[in-house]
C-alpha positions in Angstrom: 68.1 19.9 134.2 66.6 20.4 137.8 68.6 23.4 138.2 67.0 24.9 135.3 63.6 24.1 136.4 64.1 25.9 139.8 65.4 28.9 138.3 62.4 29.1 135.7 60.0 28.7 138.6 61.7 31.4 140.5 61.6 33.6 137.5 57.7 32.9 137.2 57.3 33.4 140.7 59.1 36.9 140.4 57.2 37.9 137.4 54.1 36.9 139.2 54.9 39.2 142.3 55.6 42.0 139.8 52.1 41.6 138.2 50.5 41.4 141.4 52.2 44.8 142.7 51.4 46.4 139.4 47.7 45.5 139.6 47.2 46.8 143.0 49.1 50.1 142.4 47.1 50.8 139.3 43.9 50.8 140.9 45.2 53.0 143.8 46.9 55.3 141.3 43.7 55.5 139.5 41.6 56.1 142.8 43.9 58.3 144.9 46.3 59.9 142.4 50.2 59.0 141.8 51.3 61.5 144.4 48.4 60.2 147.1 49.7 56.6 146.8 52.6 55.2 149.1 54.3 52.5 148.8 53.0 51.0 152.2 49.6 51.3 150.6 50.6 49.3 147.6 52.1 46.7 149.7 48.7 46.5 151.8 46.7 46.2 148.4 48.9 43.8 147.1 49.1 41.6 150.1 53.1 41.7 149.6 55.6 42.9 152.2 56.9 46.7 151.8 60.4 45.2 151.4 59.5 42.8 148.6 57.7 45.6 146.8 60.9 47.5 146.7 63.3 44.6 145.9 61.0 43.6 143.3 60.4 46.7 141.4 62.1 49.6 143.4 60.0 52.7 143.2 56.6 54.0 142.2 58.2 55.1 138.9 59.3 51.4 138.3 55.9 50.2 139.1 54.5 52.6 136.5 56.7 51.0 134.0 55.7 47.4 135.0 51.9 48.8 134.5 52.7 50.1 131.4 54.3 46.8 130.0 51.3 44.8 131.2 48.8 47.3 129.0 51.1 47.5 125.9 50.7 43.5 126.2 47.4 43.5 126.7 46.5 46.0 124.1 48.9 43.8 121.5 50.8 47.0 120.7 53.6 45.2 119.0 52.0 42.7 116.7 49.6 45.3 115.5 52.1 47.9 114.9 54.1 45.1 112.9 51.2 44.4 110.8 50.3 47.9 110.2 53.6 48.2 109.0 53.6 45.8 106.8 50.1 45.9 105.3 50.3 46.9 101.4 46.9 48.5 101.4 47.3 52.2 102.7 43.8 52.4 103.9 43.9 49.1 105.6 47.0 50.5 107.2 45.4 53.3 108.6 42.4 51.3 109.7 45.0 49.2 111.6 46.5 52.3 113.1 42.9 53.2 114.5 42.4 49.6 115.8 45.9 50.0 117.6 44.8 53.3 118.8 41.5 52.0 119.9 42.9 49.1 121.8 45.3 51.1 123.8 42.9 53.4 125.2 40.1 50.9 125.7 42.5 48.8 127.8 44.6 51.7 129.0 43.2 55.2 129.1 43.6 55.1 132.8 47.2 54.6 132.6 47.6 57.4 130.4 45.5 59.4 133.1 48.1 58.1 135.7 51.1 59.3 133.7 49.4 62.9 133.4 48.4 63.1 137.0 52.1 61.7 137.8 53.8 64.7 135.6 52.0 67.1 138.0 53.4 65.6 141.0 57.1 66.5 140.1 59.9 67.3 137.4 61.1 63.8 137.2 57.7 62.3 136.3 57.0 65.4 134.0 60.4 64.5 132.1 59.1 60.8 132.0 56.0 61.5 130.3 57.7 63.6 127.7 60.0 61.0 126.8 56.7 58.5 126.6 55.0 61.1 124.3 58.3 61.5 122.3 58.7 57.7 122.0 55.1 57.4 120.5 55.5 60.5 118.4 58.6 58.6 116.8 56.5 55.4 116.3 53.8 57.5 114.6 56.6 59.3 112.2 57.8 55.9 111.4 54.5 54.6 110.4 53.5 57.6 108.3 56.8 57.3 106.0 55.3 54.0 104.8 52.2 56.1 103.9 53.7 59.0 102.7 53.3 58.4 98.8 50.0 58.1 99.1 49.6 61.4 101.0 47.5 64.5 99.6 49.6 66.6 97.4 51.6 69.3 99.5 50.9 67.4 102.9 54.6 67.2 104.6 55.4 64.3 106.7 55.3 67.0 109.7 51.8 68.2 108.7 50.9 64.5 108.5 52.0 63.8 111.7 50.4 66.9 113.3 46.8 65.8 112.2 47.5 62.3 113.0 48.7 63.2 116.6 45.5 65.4 116.8 43.3 62.8 116.1 44.8 60.2 118.0 44.5 62.3 121.4 43.4 60.4 124.4 41.3 63.6 125.3 39.4 62.8 121.7 38.6 59.0 123.0 37.4 60.2 126.2 35.1 62.8 124.8 33.8 60.6 122.3 33.5 57.2 124.3 33.5 58.2 128.0 31.6 61.3 128.0 29.3 61.0 124.7 28.6 57.4 125.1 30.2 56.0 121.9 31.5 52.4 121.7 35.0 51.8 121.1 34.4 50.2 118.0 32.7 53.3 116.5 35.6 55.4 117.8 37.8 53.0 115.9 35.5 53.2 112.7 35.3 57.1 113.2 39.3 57.3 113.6 40.1 55.3 110.7 37.8 57.3 108.3 39.1 60.5 109.6 42.9 59.2 109.1 42.0 58.2 105.6 39.9 61.5 104.6 42.7 63.8 106.1 45.8 62.1 104.9 45.2 60.5 101.5 44.9 61.6 98.1 41.6 60.8 96.9 42.4 61.9 93.3 
């Protein structure tokens, strides 16, 4: 038993260190850009030795992965996605998708911006962003398969995907919430209503 407790404590310490590094890096990436932020700067901001930063996460790309993990946990992405897939009322399903989208952007639109900035820094991160977007597209397509029988006549799955991807762009969120001053809740209500109006057969 004592060995297990020590191991658990070390794991918690290691996890706390990674979180501390990620928080510092997230602020620096947002302020100075992905390319303009060094591991040395992250080390200083996190008050953690450079070697510990490297041994804990290894690179800026790995640090960004950790930032993303924390973002998804804070946005409750997994639980909301599961709830939307299990919901039997199709309009409620789309409202849940809108809530998920709102929560992701409300707590992490800066992370999306970091990915977009990082993609401009070089081909490796550009490929990483493509993979992230492809994974998002796969999840939305999986969701739309559960609502497809309620879609407008003639609306294909790919057509529904095109509409959903367009409505849920981070640029739309930024325009309405950041630039036009909408509340995040108003954005969520608009998005849910727009998804229902654009996708569902109202006959």
